[in-house]
C-alpha positions as semicolon CSV with decimal commas, in nm:
position;residue;x (nm);y (nm);z (nm)
1;X;0,014;-1,790;0,278
2;X;0,310;-1,811;0,042
3;X;0,110;-1,644;-0,234
4;X;-0,006;-1,361;-0,008
5;X;0,335;-1,236;0,107
6;X;0,464;-1,138;-0,241
7;X;0,141;-0,947;-0,310
8;X;0,166;-0,754;0,016
9;X;0,536;-0,684;-0,045
10;X;0,454;-0,562;-0,398
11;X;0,189;-0,322;-0,266
12;X;0,414;-0,193;0,015
13;X;0,700;-0,145;-0,234
14;X;0,467;0,041;-0,469
15;X;0,361;0,270;-0,185
16;X;0,716;0,340;-0,068
17;X;0,858;0,380;-0,419
18;X;0,592;0,637;-0,497
19;X;0,659;0,848;-0,189
20;X;0,826;0,816;0,149
21;X;0,980;1,064;0,394
22;X;1,340;0,956;0,328
23;X;1,373;1,164;0,012
24;X;1,435;0,852;-0,200
25;X;1,110;0,815;-0,391
26;X;0,962;0,881;-0,733
27;X;0,792;1,201;-0,618
28;X;1,118;1,339;-0,481
29;X;1,315;1,232;-0,788
30;X;1,066;1,349;-1,051
31;X;0,958;1,673;-0,888
32;X;1,287;1,788;-0,734
33;X;1,372;1,976;-1,053
34;X;1,056;2,020;-1,258
35;X;1,249;2,181;-1,544
36;X;1,446;1,855;-1,585
37;X;1,133;1,638;-1,616
38;X;1,204;1,406;-1,908
39;X;1,082;1,089;-2,080
40;X;1,251;0,858;-1,829
41;X;1,072;1,022;-1,537
42;X;0,745;1,012;-1,730
43;X;0,798;0,642;-1,811
44;X;0,848;0,549;-1,447
45;X;0,555;0,770;-1,348
46;X;0,329;0,585;-1,588
47;X;0,460;0,250;-1,455
48;X;0,385;0,353;-1,098
49;X;0,044;0,490;-1,197
50;X;-0,036;0,159;-1,368
51;X;0,065;-0,026;-1,051
52;X;-0,161;0,198;-0,845
53;X;-0,455;0,148;-1,079
54;X;-0,400;-0,228;-1,068
55;X;-0,372;-0,240;-0,688
56;X;-0,659;-0,006;-0,608
57;X;-0,892;-0,165;-0,864
58;X;-0,807;-0,517;-0,747
59;X;-0,851;-0,424;-0,381
60;X;-1,182;-0,250;-0,454
61;X;-1,323;-0,545;-0,651
62;X;-1,195;-0,801;-0,403
63;X;-1,283;-0,632;-0,074
64;X;-1,543;-0,373;-0,166
65;X;-1,588;-0,046;0,018
66;X;-1,683;-0,208;0,349
67;X;-1,391;-0,451;0,333
68;X;-1,142;-0,177;0,256
69;X;-1,270;0,034;0,543
70;X;-1,261;-0,268;0,776
71;X;-0,901;-0,361;0,686
72;X;-0,792;0,003;0,714
73;X;-0,965;0,036;1,052
74;X;-0,801;-0,283;1,175
75;X;-0,456;-0,155;1,078
76;X;-0,532;0,187;1,228
77;X;-0,607;0,019;1,560
78;X;-0,273;-0,165;1,537
79;X;-0,098;0,172;1,494
80;X;-0,299;0,308;1,786
81;X;-0,192;0,010;2,002
82;X;0,174;0,068;1,907
83;X;0,141;0,423;2,036
84;X;-0,062;0,323;2,342
85;X;0,187;0,054;2,450
86;X;0,482;0,287;2,403
87;X;0,637;0,104;2,109
88;X;0,613;0,426;1,906
89;X;0,628;0,775;2,054
90;X;0,321;0,985;1,961
91;X;0,545;1,282;1,880
92;X;0,758;1,079;1,640
93;X;0,595;1,205;1,322
94;X;0,845;1,046;1,085
95;X;0,811;0,702;1,244
96;X;0,433;0,724;1,245
97;X;0,441;0,832;0,881
98;X;0,649;0,527;0,786
99;X;0,407;0,302;0,975
100;X;0,105;0,459;0,802
101;X;0,267;0,425;0,458
102;X;0,342;0,058;0,520
103;X;-0,014;0,012;0,652
104;X;-0,157;0,160;0,330
105;X;0,058;-0,085;0,136
106;X;-0,065;-0,371;0,353
107;X;-0,428;-0,268;0,293
108;X;-0,365;-0,280;-0,083
109;X;-0,177;-0,609;-0,049
110;X;-0,463;-0,765;0,147
111;X;-0,696;-0,645;-0,127
112;X;-0,475;-0,809;-0,389
113;X;-0,475;-1,134;-0,191
114;X;-0,830;-1,147;-0,063
115;X;-0,979;-1,344;-0,353
116;X;-0,714;-1,613;-0,294
117;X;-0,786;-1,620;0,080
118;X;-1,162;-1,645;0,020
119;X;-1,112;-1,920;-0,238
120;X;-0,905;-2,126;0,006
121;X;-1,148;-2,069;0,293
122;X;-1,471;-2,135;0,104
123;X;-1,374;-2,320;-0,212
124;X;-1,552;-2,056;-0,419
125;X;-1,371;-1,909;-0,716
126;X;-1,422;-1,539;-0,791
127;X;-1,460;-1,450;-1,158
128;X;-1,503;-1,099;-1,288
């Protein structure tokens, strides 16, 4: 469990650093003034893109298409339950957006961690 949490936090941070509705994200910073796009913004864009490639590729290899859809569906039902039980108002677009962004990060984090979970559960080591 201790090795899963940092992976999920990394994926959620990657998601929220790339874009979030607060206005404090790479997309807002880099694209606010397109004329001022410089090497620093490009550098951080390439870093984020590399993180995305790493996360998506790892999640895809680890979970596969069916696993990714299953994890996403499971988290979507959690969001649905939050709305159904009145924890989140259905008209609260900004709150729902934050929840969905974190859920996408969690899906990627689960994908990053899944090989470790499977190894612990079955004793099988995944090599690619």
